[in-house]
Backbone as numpy.savetxt, mean C-alpha at the origin, in Angstrom:
# Nx Ny Nz CAx CAy CAz Cx Cy Cz
1.43 -27.40 -5.29 0.58 -26.22 -5.29 1.47 -24.97 -5.29
1.13 -24.02 -6.12 1.91 -22.78 -6.22 1.73 -21.92 -4.98
2.79 -21.22 -4.63 2.73 -20.23 -3.58 1.84 -19.09 -4.07
0.89 -18.65 -3.21 -0.06 -17.62 -3.62 0.64 -16.33 -4.05
1.64 -15.89 -3.27 2.34 -14.64 -3.60 3.05 -14.76 -4.95
3.66 -15.92 -5.21 4.34 -16.12 -6.49 3.33 -16.09 -7.64
2.19 -16.73 -7.42 1.15 -16.76 -8.44 0.67 -15.33 -8.75
0.45 -14.54 -7.71 0.01 -13.16 -7.90 1.07 -12.36 -8.65
2.33 -12.56 -8.31 3.42 -11.86 -8.98 3.46 -12.21 -10.46
3.27 -13.48 -10.77 3.29 -13.90 -12.17 2.10 -13.33 -12.94
0.97 -13.12 -12.24 -0.23 -12.63 -12.90 -0.25 -11.11 -13.03
0.65 -10.42 -12.34 0.64 -8.96 -12.30 1.17 -8.40 -13.62
0.29 -8.17 -14.55 0.67 -7.61 -15.84 0.52 -6.10 -15.77
1.61 -5.42 -15.78 1.62 -3.95 -15.72 2.14 -3.42 -17.05
1.55 -2.33 -17.52 2.08 -1.72 -18.74 3.54 -1.31 -18.53
4.34 -1.27 -19.57 5.74 -0.86 -19.43 5.84 0.50 -18.74
6.70 0.60 -17.75 6.89 1.85 -17.04 5.89 2.13 -15.94
4.90 1.26 -15.75 3.85 1.50 -14.77 4.41 1.69 -13.36
5.24 0.74 -12.94 5.73 0.78 -11.56 6.58 2.01 -11.32
7.46 2.34 -12.25 8.31 3.52 -12.09 7.47 4.78 -11.97
6.47 4.93 -12.83 5.63 6.13 -12.80 4.75 6.17 -11.56
4.24 5.01 -11.15 3.43 4.95 -9.94 4.25 5.41 -8.74
5.46 4.87 -8.59 6.32 5.22 -7.45 6.70 6.69 -7.48
6.99 7.20 -8.65 7.32 8.62 -8.78 6.13 9.48 -8.39
4.93 9.09 -8.79 3.73 9.84 -8.46 3.47 9.85 -6.94
3.61 8.68 -6.32 3.41 8.59 -4.87 4.44 9.46 -4.16
5.69 9.43 -4.61 6.74 10.24 -4.01 6.42 11.73 -4.12
5.93 12.16 -5.27 5.58 13.58 -5.43 4.40 13.94 -4.54
3.46 13.02 -4.38 2.29 13.27 -3.55 2.69 13.40 -2.08
3.64 12.58 -1.63 4.02 12.54 -0.22 5.09 13.53 0.16
5.99 13.84 -0.77 7.13 14.66 -0.39 8.05 13.88 0.53
8.65 14.57 1.50 9.54 13.94 2.48 10.65 13.14 1.80
11.24 13.70 0.78 12.23 13.03 -0.03 13.42 12.53 0.78
13.91 11.39 0.41 15.11 10.77 0.99 14.99 10.50 2.49
13.78 10.37 2.96 13.51 10.01 4.35 13.16 8.52 4.39
13.13 7.91 5.58 12.76 6.50 5.68 11.32 6.26 5.23
11.14 5.22 4.43 9.82 4.86 3.90 9.64 3.36 4.01
8.42 2.93 4.35 8.10 1.52 4.45 6.99 1.18 3.47
7.20 0.11 2.69 6.16 -0.42 1.81 5.65 -1.71 2.46
4.43 -1.66 2.99 3.85 -2.80 3.70 3.13 -3.69 2.69
3.48 -4.97 2.70 2.91 -5.90 1.72 3.62 -5.75 0.39
4.94 -5.68 0.43 5.75 -5.32 -0.74 5.90 -6.44 -1.77
5.40 -7.64 -1.47 5.53 -8.73 -2.43 6.98 -9.06 -2.71
7.34 -9.05 -3.97 8.72 -9.38 -4.35 9.66 -8.18 -4.29
9.16 -7.04 -3.87 10.01 -5.86 -3.68 10.19 -4.97 -4.88
9.45 -5.23 -5.96 9.69 -4.43 -7.17 9.32 -2.96 -7.00
8.31 -2.66 -6.17 7.98 -1.26 -5.92 9.04 -0.63 -5.02
9.51 -1.39 -4.02 10.55 -0.89 -3.12 11.77 -0.45 -3.92
12.18 -1.26 -4.88 13.34 -0.92 -5.70 13.18 0.45 -6.36
11.97 0.76 -6.82 11.73 2.04 -7.49 11.53 3.18 -6.50
10.97 2.89 -5.33 10.85 3.93 -4.31 12.21 4.40 -3.83
13.22 3.57 -3.95 14.57 3.93 -3.48 15.17 5.10 -4.26
14.61 5.44 -5.39 15.05 6.63 -6.12 14.65 7.90 -5.37
13.68 7.78 -4.44 13.14 8.94 -3.74 13.28 8.86 -2.22
13.41 7.64 -1.70 13.40 7.43 -0.25 14.46 6.43 0.17
14.66 6.36 1.47 15.40 5.25 2.07 14.36 4.16 2.30
13.98 3.48 1.23 12.83 2.58 1.25 13.20 1.16 1.63
12.32 0.58 2.44 12.37 -0.84 2.78 10.95 -1.38 2.66
10.85 -2.69 2.55 9.53 -3.29 2.45 9.43 -4.52 3.32
8.18 -4.85 3.68 7.93 -6.10 4.38 6.78 -6.83 3.72
6.84 -8.16 3.78 5.77 -8.99 3.25 5.86 -10.35 3.94
4.72 -10.86 4.39 4.76 -12.13 5.11 5.05 -13.32 4.21
4.96 -13.13 2.90 5.28 -14.21 1.98 6.67 -14.08 1.37
7.43 -13.07 1.80 8.75 -12.85 1.22 9.71 -13.97 1.61
10.50 -14.39 0.64 11.56 -15.37 0.93 12.87 -14.65 1.23
12.88 -13.35 1.02 14.05 -12.53 1.31 14.00 -12.15 2.79
14.96 -12.59 3.56 14.98 -12.35 5.00 14.88 -10.86 5.33
15.48 -10.01 4.51 15.45 -8.57 4.77 14.07 -7.97 4.58
13.20 -8.65 3.85 11.86 -8.10 3.60 10.76 -8.87 4.33
11.12 -9.87 5.13 10.08 -10.64 5.80 9.51 -9.86 6.97
8.21 -9.86 7.08 7.51 -9.25 8.20 6.02 -9.42 8.01
5.32 -9.71 9.09 3.88 -9.93 9.04 3.18 -8.78 9.74
2.63 -7.86 8.96 1.95 -6.69 9.52 0.70 -7.05 10.30
0.19 -8.27 10.11 -0.98 -8.70 10.87 -0.60 -9.08 12.30
0.71 -9.17 12.56 1.18 -9.47 13.92 1.91 -8.25 14.48
3.05 -7.92 13.87 3.80 -6.75 14.29 4.79 -6.37 13.18
4.83 -5.09 12.86 5.81 -4.61 11.89 7.15 -4.53 12.63
8.19 -5.20 12.09 9.45 -5.33 12.82 10.36 -4.10 12.79
9.78 -2.95 13.11 10.53 -1.70 13.19 10.06 -0.94 14.41
10.92 -0.05 14.93 10.53 0.72 16.12 9.42 1.72 15.82
8.76 2.15 16.86 7.72 3.17 16.74 8.31 4.47 16.23
7.50 5.24 15.50 7.87 6.58 15.03 9.14 6.57 14.17
9.29 5.58 13.32 10.53 5.41 12.54 10.44 5.93 11.11
9.30 5.78 10.45 9.19 6.10 9.03 8.47 7.42 8.78
8.94 8.15 7.76 8.29 9.39 7.33 7.11 9.10 6.42
7.18 7.99 5.68 6.10 7.57 4.77 5.88 6.07 4.95
4.61 5.70 5.09 4.22 4.29 5.10 3.23 4.11 3.95
3.50 3.14 3.10 2.71 2.93 1.88 2.25 1.48 1.81
1.06 1.28 1.30 0.64 -0.07 0.93 -0.26 0.02 -0.28
-0.06 -0.89 -1.19 -0.88 -0.96 -2.40 -1.41 -2.37 -2.51
-2.72 -2.47 -2.57 -3.38 -3.77 -2.74 -2.97 -4.76 -1.66
-3.00 -4.31 -0.41 -2.66 -5.18 0.72 -3.85 -5.42 1.65
-4.44 -4.36 2.14 -5.37 -4.47 3.26 -6.58 -5.35 2.94
-6.98 -5.40 1.68 -8.12 -6.26 1.30 -7.76 -7.74 1.39
-6.46 -8.04 1.51 -5.99 -9.43 1.62 -5.79 -9.86 3.06
-6.02 -8.97 4.01 -5.75 -9.30 5.41 -7.04 -9.57 6.17
-6.92 -10.41 7.18 -8.08 -10.73 8.04 -8.09 -9.81 9.27
-6.93 -9.31 9.66 -6.81 -8.48 10.86 -6.51 -7.04 10.48
-7.46 -6.40 9.81 -7.20 -5.06 9.28 -6.92 -4.04 10.39
-7.55 -4.21 11.54 -7.31 -3.26 12.63 -5.86 -3.34 13.11
-5.32 -4.55 13.21 -3.93 -4.71 13.64 -3.00 -4.07 12.62
-3.25 -4.30 11.34 -2.38 -3.77 10.29 -2.38 -2.25 10.30
-3.54 -1.62 10.36 -3.59 -0.15 10.32 -2.97 0.45 11.59
-3.15 -0.21 12.73 -2.55 0.31 13.96 -1.03 0.14 13.95
-0.53 -0.93 13.34 0.92 -1.11 13.20 1.50 -0.07 12.24
0.78 0.22 11.17 1.24 1.24 10.23 1.30 2.59 10.95
0.30 2.89 11.75 0.28 4.13 12.51 1.43 4.16 13.52
1.68 3.04 14.19 2.72 2.97 15.22 4.10 3.29 14.65
4.45 2.76 13.48 5.81 2.95 12.94 5.96 4.28 12.20
4.86 5.00 12.00 4.92 6.29 11.30 5.32 7.40 12.27
6.26 8.24 11.84 6.69 9.39 12.65 5.56 10.41 12.77
5.54 11.18 13.87 4.60 12.30 13.93 4.85 13.23 12.74
3.80 13.62 12.07 3.90 14.45 10.86 4.11 13.63 9.60
4.30 12.32 9.75 4.49 11.46 8.58 3.19 11.18 7.85
3.30 10.62 6.66 2.13 10.36 5.84 1.98 8.88 5.53
0.77 8.40 5.64 0.42 7.04 5.27 -0.41 7.09 3.99
-0.06 6.23 3.03 -0.79 6.15 1.76 -1.22 4.71 1.56
-2.49 4.52 1.31 -3.01 3.18 1.08 -3.86 3.19 -0.20
-3.56 2.27 -1.11 -4.30 2.15 -2.36 -4.94 0.76 -2.37
-6.26 0.73 -2.57 -7.02 -0.52 -2.54 -8.06 -0.54 -3.67
-8.54 -1.72 -4.05 -9.62 -1.78 -5.03 -10.92 -1.21 -4.44
-11.68 -0.52 -5.24 -12.98 0.01 -4.85 -14.03 -1.03 -5.18
-14.70 -1.55 -4.16 -15.68 -2.61 -4.38 -16.82 -2.13 -5.28
-17.13 -0.84 -5.24 -18.21 -0.33 -6.09 -17.85 -0.35 -7.57
-16.57 -0.25 -7.87 -16.13 -0.25 -9.27 -15.65 -1.62 -9.73
-15.33 -2.49 -8.78 -14.70 -3.76 -9.17 -15.44 -4.98 -8.62
-16.76 -4.86 -8.42 -17.52 -5.97 -7.84 -17.29 -7.27 -8.58
-17.37 -7.22 -9.86 -17.24 -8.43 -10.67 -15.86 -9.05 -10.58
-14.85 -8.23 -10.32 -13.47 -8.69 -10.31 -12.95 -8.97 -8.90
-13.46 -8.27 -7.91 -12.93 -8.35 -6.55 -12.95 -9.77 -6.00
-14.10 -10.42 -6.09 -14.25 -11.74 -5.49 -13.62 -12.85 -6.32
-13.12 -12.54 -7.52 -12.46 -13.57 -8.32 -11.06 -13.88 -7.80
-10.52 -13.04 -6.92 -9.22 -13.28 -6.30 -9.45 -14.02 -4.99
-8.96 -15.26 -4.90 -9.21 -16.06 -3.70 -8.58 -15.48 -2.45
-7.68 -14.54 -2.60 -7.02 -13.93 -1.45 -7.72 -12.69 -0.92
-8.81 -12.26 -1.56 -9.53 -11.06 -1.08 -10.49 -11.45 0.04
-10.38 -10.75 1.17 -11.25 -11.00 2.30 -12.17 -9.83 2.62
-11.65 -8.60 2.49 -12.39 -7.43 2.94 -12.52 -6.40 1.83
-13.75 -6.16 1.36 -13.94 -5.12 0.34 -14.00 -3.73 0.99
-13.61 -2.73 0.21 -13.64 -1.35 0.70 -14.36 -0.45 -0.30
-15.07 0.53 0.25 -15.55 1.68 -0.51 -14.94 2.90 0.17
-15.23 4.09 -0.35 -14.61 5.29 0.22 -14.91 5.46 1.71
-16.16 5.27 2.09 -16.54 5.48 3.48 -15.83 4.51 4.41
-15.75 3.26 4.02 -15.12 2.24 4.87 -13.61 2.48 5.00
-12.98 2.90 3.91 -11.55 3.18 3.96 -11.26 4.39 4.83
-12.06 5.44 4.71 -11.90 6.63 5.56 -12.15 6.28 7.02
-13.12 5.41 7.27 -13.41 4.98 8.64 -12.22 4.22 9.23
-11.56 3.40 8.44 -10.39 2.66 8.90 -9.27 3.62 9.31
-9.03 4.65 8.51 -8.00 5.64 8.84 -8.38 6.42 10.10
-9.65 6.74 10.25 -10.12 7.45 11.43 -9.96 6.57 12.68
-10.25 5.28 12.55 -10.10 4.33 13.66 -8.67 4.35 14.20
-7.71 4.48 13.30 -6.30 4.48 13.70 -5.82 5.86 14.16
-6.73 6.82 14.21 -6.43 8.16 14.69 -5.55 8.98 13.74
-5.59 8.66 12.44 -4.90 9.50 11.47 -5.61 10.84 11.37
-4.86 11.87 11.04 -5.40 13.23 10.87 -5.33 13.58 9.39
-6.00 14.65 9.00 -5.96 15.16 7.62 -6.28 14.04 6.62
-7.30 13.27 6.92 -7.64 12.11 6.09 -8.28 12.57 4.78
-7.76 12.06 3.69 -8.36 12.27 2.38 -8.57 10.90 1.76
-9.74 10.69 1.20 -10.04 9.40 0.60 -10.88 9.63 -0.64
-10.53 8.95 -1.71 -11.30 9.10 -2.94 -10.77 8.21 -4.04
-11.38 8.34 -5.20 -10.94 7.57 -6.35 -9.51 7.97 -6.71
-8.71 6.99 -6.99 -7.32 7.24 -7.36 -7.29 7.46 -8.87
-7.69 8.67 -9.25 -7.79 8.99 -10.68 -6.74 10.00 -11.11
-5.95 10.49 -10.19 -4.96 11.52 -10.53 -3.67 10.87 -11.02
-3.80 10.03 -12.01 -2.64 9.36 -12.56 -1.82 10.36 -13.37
-0.53 10.17 -13.42 0.32 11.09 -14.17 -0.14 11.25 -15.62
-0.04 12.47 -16.10 -0.44 12.76 -17.48 0.31 11.86 -18.46
-0.41 11.33 -19.39 0.23 10.55 -20.43 0.20 9.05 -20.20
-0.36 8.61 -19.07 -0.45 7.17 -18.86 -1.44 6.60 -19.85
-1.05 5.60 -20.57 -1.94 5.01 -21.58 -2.92 4.04 -20.96
-2.57 3.43 -19.83 -3.44 2.42 -19.23 -3.61 2.66 -17.73
-4.33 3.74 -17.35 -4.51 3.99 -15.92 -5.38 2.90 -15.31
-5.07 2.56 -14.07 -5.88 1.58 -13.35 -7.15 2.27 -12.90
-8.27 1.67 -13.19 -9.55 2.24 -12.77 -10.11 1.40 -11.65
-10.95 2.01 -10.84 -11.58 1.28 -9.77 -10.71 1.13 -8.53
-9.75 2.05 -8.34 -8.90 2.01 -7.16 -9.21 3.21 -6.28
-9.13 3.00 -4.97 -9.29 4.06 -4.00 -7.92 4.39 -3.41
-7.74 5.63 -3.03 -6.52 6.03 -2.36 -6.91 6.81 -1.11
-6.29 6.43 0.01 -6.49 7.17 1.24 -5.14 7.65 1.74
-5.10 8.86 2.25 -3.89 9.38 2.87 -4.26 9.94 4.24
-3.34 9.87 5.14 -3.54 10.42 6.47 -2.20 10.74 7.10
-2.19 11.70 7.99 -0.98 12.09 8.70 -1.11 11.73 10.17
0.05 11.52 10.78 0.07 11.20 12.20 0.29 12.48 12.98
């Protein structure tokens, strides 16, 4: 039987340049250049590699075979409190059963004044596709995602459709939500 994370990685078809442009866009949105950044649920680390152009980026994933990237956010993020200027996750929280633990751990490792960015599928736009992934447990809409950030005591919460893709992208991802919050 194939490892689920490996299967997802093999299925992840991104247009050429997608990851580089996505990481650059997130970096411009967050600022805090060349500061410590954590990518939670980093998979094989391909986004982390591109975030390193802008940050002192590291990633964790409970399915990682790389010892440096192993970490289970559903238990404890293996970094001290108030360590990162930016905490990012893309397509992670809908795969977790303990969402409250994950969001509180993300909040714990974020420095005061730091920014958390979370990108997830919007159940209202992706109903037909969301449940086709056997690893999806928790669907989100804008209200539920904003409520999650509020639960963790994030401030300056913004939540909405992730439609502000960089100009010129030929294949923007539709049906994604983005939430940001500061500690």
